[in-house]
C-alpha positions as CSV (number, residue, x, y, z in Angstrom):
1,M,0.0,0.0,0.0
2,N,3.0,2.2,0.3
3,K,3.3,4.6,-2.6
4,R,6.8,5.5,-3.7
5,H,7.4,9.2,-4.0
6,K,9.1,10.3,-7.1
7,H,12.3,12.3,-6.7
8,P,14.5,14.1,-9.2
9,Q,17.1,11.4,-8.9
10,D,14.6,8.8,-10.2
11,G,15.1,10.3,-13.7
12,N,11.9,12.4,-13.8
13,P,12.1,16.2,-14.4
14,G,12.0,18.3,-11.3
15,M,11.0,21.8,-10.6
16,D,14.2,23.3,-12.0
17,G,13.5,21.7,-15.5
18,E,9.9,23.0,-15.5
19,F,11.2,26.7,-15.0
20,D,13.6,26.4,-17.9
21,Q,10.9,25.4,-20.3
22,T,8.6,28.2,-19.1
23,D,11.2,30.9,-19.6
24,A,12.0,29.9,-23.2
25,A,8.8,31.2,-24.8
26,P,9.2,34.9,-23.5
27,Q,12.8,34.9,-24.6
28,A,11.8,33.8,-28.1
29,E,9.1,36.4,-28.3
30,H,11.5,39.0,-27.2
31,A,14.0,38.0,-29.9
32,D,11.3,38.1,-32.5
33,A,10.2,41.6,-31.4
34,E,13.8,42.8,-31.5
35,A,14.1,41.4,-35.0
36,L,10.9,43.2,-36.1
37,R,12.1,46.5,-34.6
38,A,15.4,46.1,-36.4
39,Q,13.6,45.5,-39.7
40,I,11.3,48.5,-39.1
41,A,14.3,50.7,-38.3
42,E,16.0,49.6,-41.5
43,K,12.8,50.3,-43.5
44,D,12.5,53.8,-41.9
45,K,16.1,54.4,-42.8
46,E,15.5,53.4,-46.5
47,I,12.3,55.6,-46.6
48,A,14.3,58.6,-45.3
49,E,17.0,58.0,-47.9
50,L,14.5,57.8,-50.7
51,K,12.7,60.9,-49.5
52,D,16.0,62.8,-49.4
53,K,16.8,61.6,-52.9
54,Y,13.3,62.7,-54.1
55,L,13.7,66.2,-52.6
56,R,17.2,66.6,-54.1
57,T,15.9,65.5,-57.5
58,L,12.9,67.9,-57.2
59,A,15.2,70.8,-56.3
60,D,17.6,69.9,-59.2
61,S,14.6,69.8,-61.6
62,E,13.3,73.2,-60.4
63,N,16.8,74.7,-60.7
64,A,17.1,73.3,-64.3
65,R,13.7,74.8,-65.3
66,K,14.8,78.2,-63.9
67,R,18.1,78.0,-65.8
68,I,16.3,77.1,-69.1
69,R,13.8,79.9,-68.6
70,Q,16.5,82.5,-67.9
71,Q,18.5,81.3,-70.9
72,S,15.4,81.5,-73.1
73,E,14.6,85.0,-71.9
74,E,18.2,86.1,-72.4
75,S,18.2,84.6,-76.0
76,V,15.0,86.5,-76.8
77,R,16.5,89.7,-75.4
78,I,19.6,89.4,-77.5
79,Q,17.7,88.6,-80.7
80,R,15.3,91.6,-80.1
81,E,18.2,93.9,-79.5
82,S,19.9,92.7,-82.7
83,I,16.8,93.3,-84.8
84,L,16.3,96.8,-83.3
85,R,20.0,97.6,-83.9
86,D,19.7,96.7,-87.6
87,L,16.7,99.1,-87.9
88,L,18.7,102.1,-86.6
89,P,20.6,102.8,-89.9
90,I,17.3,102.7,-91.8
91,I,15.9,105.4,-89.4
92,D,19.1,107.4,-90.0
93,N,18.4,107.3,-93.7
94,L,14.8,108.5,-93.3
95,E,15.9,111.3,-91.0
96,R,18.4,112.4,-93.7
97,A,15.7,112.3,-96.3
98,L,13.5,114.5,-94.1
99,A,16.3,116.9,-93.5
100,A,16.9,117.2,-97.2
101,A,13.2,117.9,-97.8
102,R,13.2,120.6,-95.2
103,N,16.3,122.2,-96.7
104,G,14.7,122.5,-100.1
105,T,16.9,119.9,-101.7
106,D,15.7,118.9,-105.2
107,A,12.9,116.4,-105.4
108,K,15.0,113.7,-107.2
109,T,17.5,113.6,-104.4
110,I,14.8,113.1,-101.9
111,V,13.1,110.4,-103.9
112,D,16.4,108.6,-104.4
113,G,17.0,108.8,-100.6
114,V,13.5,107.4,-99.8
115,E,13.9,104.6,-102.4
116,M,17.2,103.7,-100.9
117,T,15.6,103.5,-97.5
118,V,12.8,101.3,-98.8
119,R,15.3,98.9,-100.4
120,A,17.2,98.8,-97.1
121,L,14.0,97.9,-95.2
122,I,13.2,95.2,-97.7
123,D,16.7,93.8,-97.4
124,F,16.3,93.9,-93.6
125,L,13.0,92.0,-93.8
126,R,14.5,89.4,-96.1
127,A,17.3,88.8,-93.6
128,Q,14.5,88.1,-91.1
129,G,12.9,85.5,-93.4
130,V,10.2,88.0,-94.5
131,T,9.4,88.3,-98.3
132,P,6.8,90.4,-100.2
133,L,3.8,88.5,-101.4
134,Q,3.1,88.9,-105.1
135,A,-0.6,89.5,-105.6
136,V,-1.5,91.5,-108.7
137,G,-2.3,89.2,-111.6
138,Q,-2.6,86.2,-109.3
139,T,-5.8,84.2,-108.8
140,F,-7.5,85.3,-105.6
141,D,-6.5,83.1,-102.6
142,P,-8.4,83.8,-99.4
143,N,-5.5,82.4,-97.4
144,R,-3.1,85.1,-98.8
145,H,-5.4,87.9,-100.0
146,E,-8.0,90.0,-98.3
147,A,-10.6,91.2,-100.8
148,V,-11.8,94.8,-100.1
149,D,-13.3,95.5,-103.5
150,H,-14.7,93.7,-106.5
151,V,-14.4,95.4,-109.9
152,A,-15.6,94.6,-113.4
153,S,-12.6,94.1,-115.7
154,A,-12.4,93.1,-119.3
155,A,-8.6,92.7,-119.0
156,H,-8.7,90.2,-116.2
157,A,-10.2,86.8,-115.8
158,P,-12.8,86.5,-113.1
159,N,-11.4,86.0,-109.5
160,T,-8.1,87.6,-110.5
161,V,-6.3,90.2,-108.3
162,V,-6.5,93.5,-110.2
163,D,-4.9,95.8,-107.7
164,E,-3.5,95.9,-104.1
165,F,-4.1,98.5,-101.5
166,H,-1.3,97.3,-99.3
167,R,1.3,94.6,-99.9
168,G,1.2,91.2,-98.2
169,Y,4.2,89.5,-96.7
170,L,5.3,85.9,-96.0
171,I,7.5,84.7,-93.2
172,G,8.9,81.5,-94.4
173,E,5.9,79.7,-95.9
174,R,3.4,81.3,-93.5
175,V,1.4,84.5,-94.1
176,L,2.7,87.3,-92.0
177,R,0.1,89.8,-93.4
178,P,-2.4,89.1,-96.2
179,A,-2.4,91.5,-99.1
180,R,-5.5,93.8,-99.3
181,V,-6.7,93.6,-102.9
182,S,-9.4,94.3,-105.4
183,V,-10.6,91.3,-107.4
184,A,-12.0,91.1,-110.9
185,K,-15.7,90.2,-111.3
186,G,-15.3,89.5,-115.0
187,N,-17.9,90.2,-117.8
188,G,-16.2,93.6,-118.6
189,T,-19.2,95.6,-117.5
190,D,-19.6,98.2,-114.9
191,S,-22.8,96.7,-113.4
192,G,-21.3,96.3,-110.0
193,K,-20.1,99.9,-109.7
194,R,-21.8,103.0,-108.3
195,N,-20.8,106.5,-107.1
196,G,-18.0,107.1,-109.7
197,G,-16.7,103.5,-109.9
198,E,-17.0,102.4,-106.2
199,S,-18.3,98.8,-105.9
200,D,-21.5,98.1,-104.2
201,A,-20.9,96.8,-100.7
202,S,-23.3,93.9,-101.2
203,D,-21.1,92.7,-104.1
204,V,-18.0,92.7,-101.9
205,E,-19.8,90.8,-99.2
206,N,-21.4,88.2,-101.5
207,N,-18.3,87.4,-103.7
């Protein structure tokens, strides 16, 4: 009936062994938590580095835009000054022509001076890529001509430019200013004219 008490020396785990197993779980959890904190710290460091790179890139991009804008404005300023500088000799010629007219110089000298100035202006425009638009005798083109009058003409085919009130100009292949012109109505009669040859306004609008 006697029951044998178990003792540690019998080979069964005692109290000391039980404490060792109980302490192992918190230690493992602590180690996992430390590992997670280390990973979070590493990710925070990576995020901070990426944010710093982004801000640096953004600042570099803004500085580049400012430099490009400044260079563009400087280029426009230089080109404008160059164009204006080229105009100054033409103004000088006009002033000399005016002075000659005021001093009673003969008309031919004045006319020659004005013609020389006009040629200088045309040369200046050509240097800027601007060329006069030939209109008279050409077929009316609404993209290049602005019709301000329609006239009956036996000498011109219908829809032909008869005269120009001011010259048109091209810059490259584009129209800088259309030519203001009168256009032939054809039929050789004066049916569309009134008041000493002036065309009826309704004809101008409807043609």
